[in-house]
N, C-alpha and C positions, 0 to 999 in steps of 0.2 A: 708256778701256781695255780693250782684251780681251786676256788673257792666259790660256795653256793647254799643257802638258806634250807634248810629243813622246817617244814610245817604243820602242824596236823591239826583238825576241830576235834580229837581225840582225847587230847591233853591241852588244858589250859592256855589260854592267849596270853603272848610278856607281859608283863603290867608293866613296862618299859621299855628304852630303849634297845632292845635286846631280842635276838632271834630265840626260838624256841631250843634250834640248833644249827651247827653250819659244820658242811664239811669241805675238808681241804685234804687235798687229794687223798688218799687213805683213810684218812682220821676225819671221827666226828667227834665235837665239843659238844654236849648235852648240857644248856644251862640250867643253875640249881633247881632241883623241882620241889615244891612245897605239898604237905597233901590238900590242895585244892582240886577239885571234882572240875573238868572240864567247861562248866559253868561257870567255875570262879569262886563256890562256897568254897569255905575251908570244912576239910570232915575233921565232923568230932570225934573222941574218944581219947585211948591213952593211945602212948607211944610208938606200938607194934600197929595199930590201924593208919596212923599218921603217916609209918615207914612205908607199908604197904601202897595207900594211895601214893608218895611221892614214887615209889618206884613204876606201879602200873601207869605211871604218868612220863616215866624215862621209855617203859617198854612202849608207850604209844608213839612217843614221836621215833623212838630205835626203828620202829616199824615203819612207818613214813619214808623211812631214808632205808630203808630194806634192807635193816640189819635186826637183830635178838640180845636178847642179857649173853648170850655166849660172848660175843665179838666185845665186850664191856673191859677193858686192861686196868682202866682205874679206876676209884670211885673217891670221892671226899662225901664226907657226911659230917654237917656241922648240927649242935644240937643244944637245945636249950639247957640240957641238966645230962650232964653224963654219970651221973647216978644212975640216970635210965639205961646204958650203956647195954646190959645185960638181956633187956627185953627189947630195944631194938635190932640186937645182934640177931635176936631168934626171929622174928619178922627179916631181917635184912636174910639170913640166910634159906628162907626157904624161897629165893630167887636166884641164887646164884652157886655153882660147881664147880666142881676143882675144873682145872684151875683157877682157883678164883682170882677177880680182880685184885690188884695192889691197889692197901686203902688206908688214907688216913679218917680220923676220926676229931672233931675240935669242938668244945665246948665255946660256945656265945652268949653274948646279954640278948642278943635280941631277932626275932624271922622277922619276914611280910607277913601281915596280916593275924599274928597272934602265931602263929603254926611253934611244933616244938622239935620241927626236925626238918633237914633242907640237904638236898643228894643232887651232887653234877656225877656225871660222868665222860671218862673218854672211850671212846670204842677204835674200830679200828679196822677195817673192808678187806677182805681177801682173806688169806690161808697165807 
């Protein structure tokens, strides 16, 4: 097994003892990204703006590992309010194309820094 970390200054630094992403063989596991800019400031705005920022962070981390969103095979979306699902989904859909990644969406009681959404992904290298 080959295991290495992936990191970039184009996404927020980890706020705990974890990596932005870990590559294991052909798989890349991107840690949950909240809508924080690379300087660590929470992006204000509605669920769509926060979803966009979280995905842009994921894009930057994937890019640092030589990948892009087309390599994503699974996402997990954590939301503070599933009542905003349609709005989140609208923003999310602007970033992914068919065949869409598998996805789970879960409502949670709280997220770091008061975020309304957190997204983690699994990507695979190569064809």
